[in-house]
C-alpha positions as CSV (number, residue, x, y, z in Angstrom):
1,M,-1.7,-20.4,2.0
2,N,-3.3,-21.9,-1.1
3,N,-5.7,-20.0,-3.3
4,F,-8.8,-22.0,-2.1
5,K,-7.9,-21.1,1.5
6,K,-7.4,-17.5,0.7
7,T,-10.8,-17.4,-1.0
8,I,-12.4,-18.9,2.0
9,Q,-10.7,-16.5,4.3
10,K,-11.7,-13.3,2.3
11,S,-15.2,-14.5,2.0
12,K,-15.4,-14.9,5.7
13,W,-14.0,-11.5,6.2
14,L,-16.3,-9.8,3.8
15,I,-19.4,-11.5,5.5
16,K,-18.1,-10.1,8.7
17,C,-17.6,-6.7,7.3
18,M,-21.2,-6.6,6.2
19,L,-22.5,-7.7,9.4
20,L,-20.4,-5.0,11.3
21,S,-20.7,-2.1,8.7
22,T,-23.8,-0.6,10.5
23,E,-22.2,-0.5,13.9
24,I,-21.3,2.9,14.9
25,E,-18.2,2.0,16.9
26,R,-16.8,0.4,13.9
27,L,-16.6,3.9,12.2
28,I,-14.8,5.7,14.9
29,C,-11.0,6.2,14.4
30,P,-9.0,3.5,16.0
31,N,-6.0,5.9,16.5
32,C,-7.6,8.9,18.4
33,G,-11.2,7.9,19.1
34,S,-12.7,10.5,17.1
35,G,-16.2,10.1,15.4
36,K,-15.5,12.6,12.7
37,S,-14.1,11.4,9.4
38,K,-14.7,11.5,5.7
39,N,-14.7,8.7,3.1
40,I,-11.9,8.6,0.7
41,D,-12.0,5.2,-0.9
42,S,-14.2,2.1,-1.1
43,K,-14.0,-1.8,-1.8
44,F,-16.3,-4.5,-1.9
45,I,-19.4,-2.3,-1.1
46,F,-19.1,-2.8,2.7
47,T,-15.3,-1.7,3.2
48,H,-14.3,1.9,3.1
49,L,-11.1,4.0,3.7
50,R,-11.9,7.0,5.9
51,E,-9.6,9.9,7.0
52,C,-9.9,11.1,10.5
53,E,-10.6,14.8,10.7
54,N,-8.7,15.0,13.8
55,C,-5.4,13.1,13.5
56,Y,-5.6,12.5,9.8
57,L,-5.1,8.6,10.0
58,R,-6.6,7.0,6.9
59,F,-8.2,3.8,8.4
60,R,-10.4,0.9,7.0
61,T,-13.9,0.5,8.1
62,P,-15.4,-1.4,9.8
63,T,-12.6,-1.3,12.0
64,D,-11.1,-4.2,14.0
65,N,-11.1,-4.2,18.0
66,V,-7.9,-4.9,19.7
67,K,-8.9,-8.7,20.4
68,D,-9.6,-9.3,16.7
69,N,-6.4,-7.7,15.6
70,Y,-4.5,-9.8,17.9
71,E,-6.1,-13.1,17.1
72,Y,-5.8,-12.4,13.3
73,Y,-2.1,-12.1,13.6
74,Q,-1.8,-15.2,15.7
75,S,-3.6,-17.5,13.3
76,E,-4.6,-16.0,9.9
77,Y,-2.3,-13.4,8.7
78,S,-0.1,-14.7,6.0
79,Q,2.2,-12.9,3.7
80,E,4.5,-15.8,2.2
81,F,8.2,-15.2,2.9
82,T,7.4,-12.5,5.4
83,T,5.5,-14.8,7.7
84,D,6.4,-18.2,6.6
85,L,9.0,-19.8,8.9
86,P,11.8,-21.3,6.7
87,D,13.0,-24.9,7.1
88,R,16.5,-25.3,8.6
89,E,18.2,-25.8,5.2
90,Y,16.8,-22.8,3.6
91,L,17.5,-20.6,6.7
92,E,21.2,-21.8,6.6
93,K,21.4,-20.7,3.1
94,L,19.9,-17.3,3.8
95,L,22.2,-16.6,6.7
96,K,25.4,-17.9,5.0
97,S,24.6,-15.4,2.1
98,N,23.6,-12.5,4.6
99,F,20.4,-12.3,2.5
100,K,22.5,-10.8,-0.4
101,N,20.2,-10.1,-3.5
102,H,17.3,-11.3,-1.6
103,E,13.9,-9.3,-1.4
104,K,14.2,-9.1,2.3
105,S,17.9,-7.9,2.2
106,Y,18.3,-4.9,4.6
107,F,21.3,-3.5,3.0
108,N,20.0,-0.2,1.9
109,I,18.1,0.2,5.2
110,I,21.4,-0.4,7.2
111,N,23.3,2.1,5.1
112,L,20.4,4.6,5.7
113,L,20.6,4.1,9.5
114,K,24.4,4.2,9.6
115,L,24.2,7.7,8.4
116,F,22.8,8.6,12.0
117,Y,24.7,6.0,14.0
118,P,27.9,4.8,12.5
119,Q,29.0,3.0,15.5
120,K,27.5,0.2,17.6
121,N,24.1,1.5,18.9
122,K,21.0,0.1,20.4
123,L,18.1,-0.6,17.9
124,F,14.8,-1.8,18.7
125,D,13.1,-3.7,15.9
126,F,9.4,-3.4,16.3
127,G,7.4,-6.1,14.5
128,C,10.3,-8.1,13.5
129,S,8.3,-11.2,12.0
130,W,10.6,-14.2,12.4
131,G,13.7,-12.1,12.8
132,Y,15.3,-11.8,9.3
133,G,15.7,-8.0,9.6
134,S,16.9,-8.1,13.3
135,W,19.6,-10.7,12.4
136,Q,20.9,-8.5,9.6
137,F,21.1,-5.4,11.9
138,Q,23.0,-7.7,14.4
139,E,25.4,-8.8,11.8
140,A,25.9,-4.9,10.9
141,G,27.0,-4.2,14.5
142,F,23.7,-2.8,16.1
143,L,22.8,-4.0,19.4
144,V,19.3,-5.2,18.7
145,S,16.1,-6.1,20.7
146,S,12.9,-7.0,19.0
147,Y,9.2,-7.3,19.4
148,E,6.8,-9.5,17.3
149,I,3.1,-10.1,18.1
150,S,2.9,-13.4,16.6
151,K,4.1,-15.9,19.2
152,S,5.2,-18.6,16.7
153,R,7.4,-15.9,14.8
154,S,8.6,-14.6,18.0
155,D,9.7,-17.9,19.4
156,F,11.4,-18.8,16.0
157,A,13.4,-15.6,16.0
158,A,14.7,-16.2,19.5
159,K,15.5,-20.0,19.0
160,N,16.9,-20.0,15.5
161,L,18.5,-16.6,15.1
162,G,19.3,-15.7,18.6
163,I,17.2,-12.5,18.7
164,N,16.6,-10.8,22.0
165,M,13.0,-10.7,22.0
166,I,11.1,-8.2,24.2
167,D,7.5,-8.4,25.8
168,I,6.3,-5.0,25.5
169,S,3.5,-5.7,28.0
170,N,6.0,-5.7,30.7
171,K,7.7,-2.6,32.0
172,L,10.3,-1.4,29.6
173,N,13.4,0.6,30.3
174,E,13.0,4.1,29.1
175,N,15.3,6.3,27.3
176,T,17.8,3.6,26.4
177,I,17.2,3.1,22.7
178,D,19.1,4.8,19.9
179,I,16.7,3.7,17.0
180,F,13.2,2.6,17.2
181,F,12.5,0.9,13.8
182,S,9.6,-0.6,12.0
183,N,9.3,-2.0,8.6
184,H,5.7,-2.4,7.2
185,V,4.3,-2.6,10.7
186,L,2.4,0.6,11.5
187,E,-0.1,-0.2,8.9
188,H,-1.3,-3.1,11.0
189,V,-1.5,-1.9,14.4
190,P,-4.7,-0.7,16.1
191,S,-3.2,2.6,16.9
192,P,-0.1,4.1,15.2
193,S,0.0,6.9,17.8
194,K,0.4,4.5,20.5
195,T,3.2,2.9,18.9
196,I,4.9,6.2,18.4
197,A,4.2,7.1,22.1
198,L,6.0,3.9,22.9
199,A,8.9,4.8,20.9
200,K,9.2,8.2,22.5
201,K,9.6,6.3,26.0
202,M,12.1,3.9,24.8
203,L,14.3,6.4,22.7
204,K,17.0,8.4,24.3
205,P,16.3,12.3,24.1
206,D,18.2,12.5,20.7
207,G,17.0,8.9,19.5
208,I,15.4,8.6,16.1
209,F,12.1,7.0,15.1
210,V,12.1,5.3,11.7
211,A,9.0,3.8,10.0
212,I,8.6,2.4,6.4
213,T,5.2,1.6,5.3
214,P,3.0,1.3,2.2
215,N,2.3,4.8,0.9
216,G,-1.2,6.1,1.4
217,S,-0.2,9.7,0.6
218,D,-2.2,11.8,-2.1
219,S,1.0,12.0,-4.2
220,Y,1.2,8.4,-4.8
221,R,-2.6,8.1,-5.2
222,L,-2.3,10.6,-8.1
223,N,0.5,9.0,-9.5
224,D,-0.9,5.3,-9.4
225,Y,-4.5,5.1,-8.1
226,T,-4.7,1.3,-8.9
227,A,-1.5,0.5,-6.8
228,W,-2.5,2.9,-4.0
229,H,-6.1,1.4,-3.8
230,S,-4.6,-2.1,-3.5
231,L,-2.6,-1.3,-0.6
232,W,-5.4,-1.0,2.0
233,G,-8.0,-3.7,3.2
234,Q,-8.0,-6.7,5.3
235,N,-4.4,-7.0,5.9
236,H,-3.8,-3.3,6.1
237,P,-6.3,-1.5,8.1
238,N,-4.3,1.7,8.1
239,H,-3.1,3.6,5.1
240,L,-0.2,5.9,6.4
241,S,0.1,9.3,4.7
242,D,2.4,12.3,4.9
243,T,-0.5,14.3,6.0
244,F,-0.9,12.0,9.1
245,Y,2.9,12.2,9.9
246,K,3.0,16.0,9.5
247,Q,0.2,16.1,12.2
248,E,1.7,13.5,14.4
249,F,5.1,15.2,14.3
250,K,4.0,18.8,14.2
251,D,6.3,19.8,17.2
252,N,9.3,17.6,16.0
253,P,12.0,17.3,13.3
254,F,10.8,14.9,10.6
255,F,11.5,13.8,7.1
256,S,8.8,12.2,5.1
257,S,9.4,10.9,1.5
258,S,9.4,8.0,-0.7
259,I,12.4,5.7,-0.1
260,P,15.2,7.8,-1.5
261,D,17.6,6.5,-4.2
262,N,20.0,9.4,-3.2
263,L,20.7,9.8,0.7
264,S,21.7,13.5,0.1
265,D,18.3,14.8,1.1
266,V,18.4,12.7,4.3
267,I,21.8,13.8,5.1
268,Q,20.8,17.4,4.6
269,W,17.7,17.0,6.8
270,N,19.7,15.3,9.5
271,Q,22.1,18.3,9.6
272,K,19.2,20.8,9.9
273,K,16.7,18.9,11.8
274,N,13.9,20.7,10.4
275,Q,10.6,19.4,9.1
276,T,11.0,18.1,5.5
277,L,7.8,16.8,3.4
278,L,8.9,15.6,0.0
279,S,6.5,14.4,-2.6
280,S,6.1,10.6,-2.4
281,Y,5.4,9.0,-5.6
282,S,6.4,5.2,-5.0
283,S,4.6,2.3,-3.2
284,E,6.9,2.7,0.1
285,L,6.7,5.9,2.4
286,L,9.7,6.6,4.7
287,L,9.3,8.5,7.9
288,L,12.3,9.7,10.0
289,S,11.7,11.8,13.1
290,Y,13.4,12.9,16.4
291,P,10.3,12.6,18.6
292,N,11.9,13.8,21.8
293,V,13.4,16.9,20.0
294,K,11.3,20.1,19.6
295,V,11.6,22.3,16.4
């Protein structure tokens, strides 16, 4: 998307926010429906980041309804390589190199997940875009099925990368997945808790939930407010924080941290299966949990 189109899109969105900013229903938490929240950040006069006093989700107001959210990701949402469908020549080059040294290489993510499941296991990639991550998981030996809200990107993943795409509006097999994985997705969905509830249904009793998101935690805000502030807005209506995860998984083993350079903390957590909340100072937040296990 060129700069002119981006400016037009942003202007239309700000006008929409101005018109919706006085509607009470646009101030309600989209995750749990609570009307009680506090303002913690602001942008462009009419947009605010609020924290729900019930579930602790940090969400942008005015909120989007489900219909607006769906239509936005079908036609308007654009994040360069993440969303732009590659031509055949470039795709063949990426696949031949297995994304080595590419910004979308899943090498470190795969090494992380292999700690939990070193053998072939079933992985569900929730929000896979056009399939670059799902394909890498397949190449690493995982048995992969995937979901993507954008029909064009979903069709591309199935046709060009051979990804098994799932329609989550249909009845899904319960307790069959070892890993429910999402990479920079929960910040986009209307309700993160509903996605986590879906994960609980799909996962086996000892299955693991894995989410990587922009970091909305206070530790990162204090470390780099400018960067923290930039990570919520039109494209990211949710700003996931360790406080939200602590509430969401209060009865389950969980690990919340910045993406670790050293996996020793993750290994130690997985052995104890306790609740580990480490300071998160970088732009990405990692959440691991066994949502069907009680502490």
